[in-house]
N, C-alpha and C positions, 0 to 999 in steps of 0.2 A: 412259460414263454419259450424256454430252450427246447422243450419237447415238441412244441408246435412248429418251430423252425426246422427241427430235424425231420419231423413228419412231412413237412412241405417239401423239403429237399429230396427226401426219399420218393415221394409221390411224383415229383417232376422227373426224376431219373427213370422211374418205371414207366411213366407216361410216354417216354421217348421210344420204348420198345413196342413194337407192334407185330402182328402176325399177318402174313399174306396167304390167301387161299389160291392155290394153283390147280386149275382143272383144264385139261387139254385132251383133245381127241386127235390121234395120229391116223392119217389116211394116205392111201396111194394117190399120187398126184394125177394119174391118168384115170383110174377106175373109180376113185373116191370111195373104195372099200376100206373098212377099218383095218388097221395093221396091229396084230397081236405080237407081243414080244419086243416092242421097240424099247431099247434101253434109254432111259431119261435121266439125265444128271442135272440137278439144279444147284446153283451156287450163288451166294449173295456176297457183296462186298463193294468196295470203292476203289477207284483209280488202279484197276488191273489186279487188285488183290481180292479174289473171289473165294476166300476161305473163311469168311466170318460166320456163315451159316450154310449148311449143305443138306441135300436130300437126294435120294436116287431110288429108282425102281424101274418096273417095266409096265407097258400097257397091257390091259386085259383083252379078252376076246373081242370086245367092242371097240378096241383101240383107245380106251380111256385111261388116263393117268391123273391121279389126284394126290396132293400132299399139302401140308401146311408148313410154312417156313417162317421162323422168327427173323425179323429184320430190325435193325437198330436205326435210331435217328439221332446220333450225337452231333447235331448240326445239319446233317443231311442224311436222308434215308439211303439204304444200300440199293445198288443196281442188282437186278436178278438176271443171271446168265444161264441159259438152258441149252443143253446139247442133246441131240437125238441121234441114235444110231441103230441100224438093223442091217444084218447081212443081206446083200443084194440091193441095198439102197444107199444113196449118197447121204453122208452125215449132214446134219443141219444144225446151225447155231443161231440162237436168237437172244436179243437183249430186251428185257423188260416186257415180254409178252407172257402174260400169266393165265390167259384163258382163250378159248376158241379152237379152231382147227389148225393142225399142222400138216402140211402136205409134203410127203417125201417122194423124191424122184428115184426111180430104179436106176441102177448102175447100167450104163450102156455097154453091151458086149464088144 
């Protein structure tokens, strides 16, 4: 009986952890052409503390970025905060957007 209870508790704790699949394509807001080399920083957390789980990288030649991120659910799942930056473009920040197109605007001279 004791082993069953321990197994059940362990299972419930692990069941609270999940993985989110993030797949985005960064494009120029005017031309809609893919942007290679956009720095993407992904952070997960709650209440302004986005250090619980992180990932980062850059977009490929097709403007594509993909990663998997562990998010916890100790009562509430983490928010996902994503920052995009590329020289010549305005940085962009989004909350809880994990797929689709991201349009970046060029910096005005």
